[in-house]
Every structure is written in structure tokens, then in C-alpha cells.
C-alpha positions as CSV (number, residue, x, y, z in Angstrom):
1,M,23.3,44.2,-19.6
2,S,23.5,47.1,-17.2
3,N,23.2,46.6,-13.4
4,A,19.8,48.4,-13.5
5,T,18.5,46.1,-16.2
6,A,19.8,43.0,-14.4
7,A,18.1,44.1,-11.2
8,A,14.8,44.7,-13.0
9,A,15.0,41.2,-14.7
10,G,15.6,39.7,-11.3
11,D,12.4,41.1,-9.9
12,R,10.1,39.4,-12.4
13,L,8.2,36.1,-12.6
14,R,6.6,34.3,-15.5
15,I,2.9,34.2,-14.8
16,T,0.3,32.1,-16.4
17,E,-2.7,33.7,-14.8
18,I,-4.0,35.7,-11.8
19,F,-7.6,35.2,-11.0
20,H,-10.2,35.5,-8.2
21,S,-12.2,32.4,-7.2
22,L,-13.2,30.2,-4.2
23,Q,-10.4,28.1,-2.8
24,G,-11.3,24.6,-3.9
25,E,-8.9,22.6,-1.7
26,A,-7.0,22.4,1.6
27,R,-7.6,24.2,4.9
28,C,-9.0,27.4,3.4
29,V,-11.5,25.6,1.1
30,G,-14.5,27.8,0.3
31,W,-12.8,31.2,1.0
32,P,-12.6,33.8,-1.7
33,T,-9.0,33.7,-2.8
34,V,-6.7,35.3,-5.3
35,F,-4.7,32.7,-7.2
36,V,-1.3,33.5,-8.7
37,R,-0.4,30.7,-11.1
38,L,3.3,30.7,-12.0
39,T,4.4,29.2,-15.3
40,G,6.6,26.0,-15.6
41,C,6.9,22.7,-13.9
42,P,9.7,20.0,-13.9
43,L,7.2,17.2,-13.2
44,R,4.7,15.5,-15.5
45,C,2.1,13.9,-13.4
46,V,-0.2,11.7,-15.6
47,W,-3.4,13.2,-14.0
48,C,-2.2,16.9,-14.0
49,D,-5.1,19.3,-14.7
50,T,-3.0,22.4,-15.2
51,E,-0.8,21.4,-18.2
52,Y,-1.5,24.7,-19.8
53,S,0.8,26.3,-17.2
54,F,3.8,24.3,-18.3
55,H,4.8,26.8,-21.1
56,G,4.1,30.3,-22.2
57,G,3.0,32.8,-19.6
58,E,3.9,36.5,-19.3
59,W,6.9,38.1,-17.5
60,R,5.5,40.3,-14.7
61,E,7.2,42.6,-12.2
62,I,6.6,41.3,-8.6
63,S,5.4,44.8,-7.6
64,D,2.8,44.6,-10.4
65,I,1.7,41.2,-9.3
66,V,1.1,42.4,-5.7
67,Q,-0.8,45.5,-7.1
68,E,-3.1,43.2,-9.1
69,V,-3.8,41.0,-6.1
70,A,-4.8,44.1,-4.1
71,K,-7.5,44.9,-6.6
72,Y,-9.6,41.9,-5.5
73,K,-9.8,43.1,-1.9
74,T,-9.5,39.6,-0.3
75,R,-7.2,38.4,2.4
76,H,-6.4,35.0,1.1
77,V,-3.8,34.5,-1.6
78,C,-2.7,31.2,-3.1
79,V,0.6,30.9,-5.1
80,T,0.4,27.9,-7.3
81,G,1.5,26.4,-10.7
82,G,2.8,24.4,-12.3
83,E,5.5,24.2,-9.7
84,P,5.9,27.8,-8.3
85,L,9.2,27.0,-6.6
86,A,10.8,26.2,-10.0
87,Q,11.1,30.0,-10.3
88,K,13.5,31.2,-7.6
89,R,11.9,34.6,-7.3
90,C,8.8,32.9,-6.1
91,L,10.3,33.2,-2.6
92,D,10.4,37.0,-3.0
93,L,6.8,37.1,-4.1
94,L,5.7,35.0,-1.1
95,Q,7.6,37.4,1.2
96,R,6.1,40.5,-0.4
97,L,2.5,39.1,-0.1
98,C,3.1,38.2,3.6
99,D,4.5,41.7,4.2
100,A,1.3,43.2,2.6
101,G,-0.8,41.4,5.3
102,Y,-2.3,38.5,3.2
103,E,-2.9,35.0,4.4
104,V,-0.7,33.2,1.9
105,S,-0.6,29.6,0.9
106,L,1.9,27.9,-1.4
107,E,0.9,24.8,-3.4
108,T,4.0,22.9,-4.2
109,S,4.7,19.4,-5.6
110,G,7.1,18.5,-2.8
111,A,9.9,17.8,-5.3
112,L,11.7,21.1,-4.5
113,D,13.2,22.3,-1.2
114,V,10.7,24.3,0.9
115,A,13.3,25.3,3.5
116,Q,13.6,28.9,2.3
117,V,9.8,29.6,2.1
118,D,8.8,32.5,4.4
119,P,7.6,30.9,7.7
120,R,4.4,32.9,7.5
121,V,3.3,31.0,4.5
122,T,1.2,27.8,4.7
123,R,3.0,25.2,2.7
124,V,0.7,22.7,1.0
125,V,3.1,19.9,0.0
126,D,1.7,17.5,-2.6
127,L,3.5,14.2,-2.2
128,K,3.4,12.2,-5.4
129,A,1.8,8.7,-5.2
130,P,2.9,5.9,-7.6
131,G,-0.2,6.5,-9.8
132,S,1.1,10.0,-10.6
133,G,4.2,8.6,-12.4
134,E,6.4,10.9,-10.4
135,V,6.8,9.1,-7.0
136,A,10.6,9.1,-7.5
137,R,10.6,12.9,-7.4
138,N,9.4,13.3,-3.8
139,L,12.0,15.2,-1.7
140,W,11.5,13.4,1.6
141,S,13.7,15.8,3.5
142,N,10.9,18.4,3.2
143,L,8.7,16.5,5.7
144,A,11.0,17.2,8.6
145,L,10.6,21.0,7.9
146,L,6.8,21.0,8.1
147,T,5.0,22.6,11.1
148,P,1.4,22.4,12.3
149,Q,0.4,25.3,10.1
150,D,1.5,23.3,7.0
151,Q,-0.3,20.5,5.1
152,V,0.6,17.4,3.2
153,K,-1.7,16.4,0.4
154,F,-2.0,12.9,-1.2
155,V,-3.8,12.8,-4.6
156,L,-4.8,9.2,-5.1
157,A,-5.8,7.4,-8.3
158,D,-6.6,3.9,-6.9
159,R,-6.3,1.5,-4.0
160,A,-2.6,1.0,-4.6
161,D,-2.1,4.7,-4.2
162,Y,-4.1,4.7,-1.0
163,D,-2.2,1.8,0.5
164,W,1.1,3.6,-0.4
165,A,-0.1,6.8,1.2
166,L,-1.2,4.9,4.3
167,S,2.3,3.3,4.7
168,V,3.9,6.8,4.3
169,L,1.5,8.2,6.9
170,R,2.3,5.6,9.5
171,E,6.1,5.2,8.8
172,R,6.7,9.0,9.1
173,D,4.1,9.9,11.7
174,L,2.8,12.6,9.4
175,T,-0.4,13.3,11.4
176,E,1.7,14.2,14.4
177,R,3.6,16.8,12.3
178,C,0.9,18.6,10.3
179,E,-2.5,18.3,8.8
180,V,-2.9,15.5,6.2
181,L,-5.2,15.6,3.2
182,F,-6.4,12.7,1.0
183,S,-7.9,13.6,-2.3
184,P,-9.2,11.4,-5.1
185,V,-8.1,12.0,-8.7
186,H,-11.0,13.6,-10.4
187,G,-12.7,11.1,-12.7
188,K,-10.4,8.2,-11.6
189,L,-11.3,7.3,-8.0
190,A,-14.8,7.7,-6.6
191,S,-15.0,10.1,-3.7
192,R,-17.3,7.7,-1.8
193,E,-14.9,4.8,-2.2
194,L,-12.0,6.9,-0.7
195,A,-14.2,8.0,2.1
196,E,-15.1,4.4,3.0
197,W,-11.5,3.4,3.1
198,I,-10.6,6.3,5.4
199,L,-13.4,5.4,7.8
200,A,-12.6,1.7,7.7
201,D,-8.9,2.3,8.6
202,R,-9.8,5.0,11.2
203,I,-7.0,7.3,10.1
204,E,-6.9,11.0,11.2
205,V,-6.8,12.6,7.8
206,R,-9.0,15.2,6.1
207,M,-10.6,14.0,2.9
208,Q,-11.2,16.6,0.3
209,V,-12.8,16.9,-3.1
210,Q,-12.1,19.7,-5.5
211,L,-14.9,22.3,-4.8
212,H,-14.0,24.3,-7.9
213,K,-14.6,21.3,-10.2
214,L,-18.0,20.7,-8.5
215,L,-19.0,24.3,-9.2
216,W,-17.3,25.0,-12.6
217,G,-16.1,21.7,-14.0
218,E,-12.8,21.8,-15.9
219,V,-12.9,25.5,-16.7
220,S,-9.4,27.1,-16.3
221,G,-9.0,30.3,-14.3
222,R,-11.3,28.9,-11.6
């Protein structure tokens, strides 16, 4: 392989889809957003709703990805997966999007190191509760890297998950470090039940439901 070919190969990412929708979760919920979904994930959460992104995808030049994002003429961009950080060039994409002036968020499982993510990016770190089947994959050192612009998300399937999240919240003073989100697993835990637990325990977390599923159901590309 020539140096030119190697350089070109190094400036690509495998992409499952790029689409325009309303942000369904986290701080920017409701804002028109361009989603860049990278292919591949080393985790296998039992409630995962994007299994179609585990394999396949299309190799795209980073410059082409940024150009496609620009077509939608919106300021919010979310890089997601799968697990986007499983592709090392994701860091380059995040930097390029920030340089282009977008408000960029990264949705990551929390199993991979977020230290090298561009500081302009909002990191949404999804800590895995026991009900996910992947609690052992949490990289706890990530929490010390988070700032007030970042967010930690707990997706909860039942009361045991909630109690686990509550203990993590208190032991690690997460609400003092960044915004904390509690979300019910769609179809597993009733939103009202989670809301009542949060109110009863008087914890300073933001509860969220998945807006896109309320609007469009299980349709991919939304």
C-alpha cells in the first residue's frame, strides 16, 4: 500500500447511517439534529435498540461526512453508534465537526476511554446497569474526566437497576460533577414508576423518555 493510499484509508470511518431528526434524549432533546451513526460495538446490551449498527455500514471519507452534515443546515450534530469510539478516527470526526462550528455531542457506552475526545464535545456517557448484561464493562476512570458540560446516563430496566444507579450516584458524587440522566428501558420499566421513585428519593437527576420513540416508534433512522 502506498503512503497516499494508507493516508486515505486512515481518513475514513464505517458509517451505518446519517439522518436528520429531533434529538430524542439528553440535554438537547427536541432540537433538530443531524445524527452520524458509526458502525460497530464491542458491547451486547440485552435491551439494545440499534443492533443493526453492529455490522455492515459503508466506508466514508471524513470530509464527505462533514459535507453531508452541512446539507441539513442545523447546528446540532450527534455522533452515535453502536459505540462510536470503537473506531479511532471518530476522534478526528468530532474535531472536524467542532471546527466547522457545530454543537457536537457524543453518545458513548462508557466502556471506552473518553480522555482524548475534543473538549468542545458534550460527552454523554451511558453507564451500564446490571440489567444491561454489561455492567462489568464500565470504565470507571471516565467519571473523573467529566465536566459540567458532560452528562452521565443510566438506562434502567427495573428496581434493581435503579437501586444500583442510586448507589453509584451517591458513592461517586455524580451530581456534583455533571448532569445525570435516568431513563427507563422502553417497554420494560414504566416511565411513571421511575418518576415516582425519583421524587420519593428526592434525587437531583433529570428523568428522560425517548422522544423519538413517542413520535415514530421503533423506526430506524429517527
